[in-house]
C-alpha positions as a printed Julia matrix, in Angstrom:
179×3 Matrix{Float64}:
 -118.26  46.7   -79.69
 -116.75  43.58  -78.13
 -119.69  43.25  -75.73
 -122.12  43.4   -78.64
 -120.19  40.67  -80.48
 -120.26  38.48  -77.37
 -124.0   38.95  -76.97
 -124.7   38.24  -80.64
 -122.46  35.18  -80.7
 -124.54  33.58  -77.94
 -127.92  34.28  -79.56
 -129.75  31.75  -81.68
 -132.47  32.33  -84.28
 -135.23  32.47  -81.66
 -133.34  35.09  -79.64
 -132.71  37.2   -82.73
 -136.39  36.93  -83.7
 -137.49  38.02  -80.21
 -135.22  41.07  -80.3
 -136.15  41.97  -83.9
 -139.91  41.61  -83.37
 -139.81  43.6   -80.13
 -137.7   46.42  -81.59
 -139.72  46.58  -84.81
 -143.0   46.6   -82.89
 -141.7   49.33  -80.59
 -140.56  51.45  -83.54
 -143.9   51.0   -85.28
 -145.64  51.89  -82.02
 -143.72  55.15  -81.9
 -144.89  55.9   -85.42
 -148.53  54.86  -84.97
 -149.25  56.06  -81.44
 -151.19  54.79  -78.49
 -154.7   54.23  -79.96
 -153.48  51.9   -82.67
 -151.26  50.0   -80.25
 -154.03  49.44  -77.71
 -156.2   47.95  -80.45
 -153.28  45.95  -81.82
 -152.62  44.45  -78.39
 -156.3   43.53  -78.19
 -155.85  41.89  -81.6
 -152.85  39.88  -80.39
 -154.82  38.64  -77.38
 -157.86  37.85  -79.53
 -155.59  36.13  -82.05
 -154.24  33.9   -79.28
 -157.77  32.91  -78.25
 -158.9   32.19  -81.81
 -155.69  30.32  -82.7
 -155.9   28.23  -79.55
 -159.4   27.12  -80.36
 -159.59  26.98  -84.15
 -156.08  26.46  -85.52
 -156.8   22.77  -86.11
 -159.29  23.81  -88.8
 -156.46  25.59  -90.62
 -154.0   22.76  -89.95
 -156.18  20.05  -91.54
 -155.88  21.33  -95.13
 -152.15  21.94  -94.58
 -151.65  18.25  -93.77
 -152.41  17.36  -97.39
 -149.08  18.88  -98.49
 -147.07  19.06  -95.23
 -145.96  15.59  -94.16
 -145.11  16.37  -90.53
 -148.23  16.72  -88.35
 -146.41  18.92  -85.81
 -145.36  21.3   -88.56
 -148.88  21.46  -89.99
 -150.44  22.1   -86.57
 -147.78  24.7   -85.7
 -148.28  26.47  -89.02
 -152.05  26.33  -88.54
 -151.65  27.98  -85.13
 -149.26  30.65  -86.44
 -151.34  31.44  -89.54
 -154.57  31.71  -87.53
 -152.93  33.91  -84.91
 -151.24  36.17  -87.47
 -154.42  36.52  -89.56
 -156.57  37.59  -86.6
 -153.97  39.94  -85.12
 -153.24  41.34  -88.58
 -156.92  42.12  -89.17
 -157.06  43.88  -85.81
 -153.99  45.91  -86.74
 -155.6   46.87  -90.04
 -158.74  48.02  -88.22
 -156.57  49.92  -85.73
 -154.72  51.64  -88.58
 -158.0   52.8   -90.08
 -159.17  54.1   -86.71
 -155.86  55.88  -86.15
 -156.19  57.53  -89.54
 -159.6   58.96  -88.63
 -159.21  59.5   -84.88
 -155.56  60.15  -84.11
 -154.71  61.83  -80.82
 -153.11  64.88  -82.36
 -153.29  66.85  -79.12
 -151.01  64.38  -77.31
 -148.27  64.41  -79.94
 -145.08  63.28  -78.19
 -146.85  61.45  -75.37
 -149.02  59.64  -77.92
 -145.92  58.4   -79.73
 -143.98  57.57  -76.56
 -146.85  55.52  -75.13
 -147.33  53.96  -78.55
 -143.69  52.86  -78.55
 -143.99  51.28  -75.12
 -147.2   49.5   -76.09
 -145.63  48.48  -79.39
 -142.77  46.79  -77.57
 -145.32  45.07  -75.32
 -147.21  43.93  -78.42
 -143.99  42.49  -79.83
 -143.27  40.59  -76.62
 -146.85  39.29  -76.51
 -146.59  38.16  -80.13
 -143.35  36.33  -79.38
 -144.9   34.7   -76.31
 -147.95  33.48  -78.24
 -145.8   32.08  -81.05
 -143.36  30.42  -78.61
 -146.2   28.72  -76.73
 -147.65  27.59  -80.06
 -144.25  26.23  -81.1
 -143.91  24.44  -77.76
 -147.39  22.92  -78.1
 -146.68  21.58  -81.59
 -143.17  20.11  -81.53
 -141.28  20.05  -84.81
 -137.62  19.32  -85.46
 -137.27  22.65  -87.29
 -138.07  24.85  -84.28
 -138.13  22.79  -81.09
 -134.32  22.59  -80.6
 -133.89  26.33  -81.23
 -136.71  27.17  -78.82
 -135.2   24.91  -76.16
 -131.75  26.47  -76.59
 -132.95  30.09  -76.61
 -131.54  32.35  -73.93
 -134.35  34.91  -74.15
 -137.41  32.66  -74.58
 -137.65  31.6   -70.9
 -137.4   35.22  -69.71
 -140.02  36.48  -72.17
 -142.28  33.52  -71.36
 -141.88  34.17  -67.62
 -142.88  37.81  -68.18
 -146.06  37.25  -70.19
 -146.64  33.49  -70.38
 -149.15  33.29  -67.54
 -151.35  35.91  -69.23
 -151.2   34.16  -72.61
 -151.86  30.72  -71.1
 -155.09  32.04  -69.57
 -156.31  32.63  -73.11
 -155.36  29.21  -74.47
 -156.97  25.81  -73.92
 -155.55  23.52  -71.24
 -153.84  21.37  -73.9
 -151.25  24.13  -74.41
 -150.29  24.43  -70.75
 -148.21  21.28  -70.31
 -146.11  21.96  -73.4
 -145.48  25.54  -72.32
 -144.58  24.42  -68.82
 -142.21  21.76  -70.1
 -140.49  23.65  -72.92
 -140.53  27.19  -71.51
 -140.48  26.5   -67.77
 -143.8   28.21  -67.09
 -145.62  27.46  -63.82
């Protein structure tokens, strides 16, 4: 119990979000199975591509009621990413409903859980790179002080950066220590 208290006392909001998103995604992966998770991961990767290229179109209208440009651009990135990956997850849920791998049973759910955790880590990586690319006083200090963000970024950051325009690379390298 003491170890858990020590770990939690050294975590900030970004660290807690990384753990929560990864655990929740893993648990949902166990429930949904491998087919849905493969498609959901494809949705996360597609969401990163679309957000990297088109989030400014979403950010422009936000600037009319959000005074900080970094906040508007960051929200535009996050909203675009979440919308695309959410639509992919919805499509994956429909496919799972009609084409579940009933014959795999436990293996389907186990692999789904592993892929779900991977999806959660990918989601965190995409959002962290987006937050690094669009500095804002509300999230930049927490991202910089996170204990888990550099490790998660080191694990999957190179993959995500391949999907994003060059303009994201310097911010990710500076804030998250990516090569």
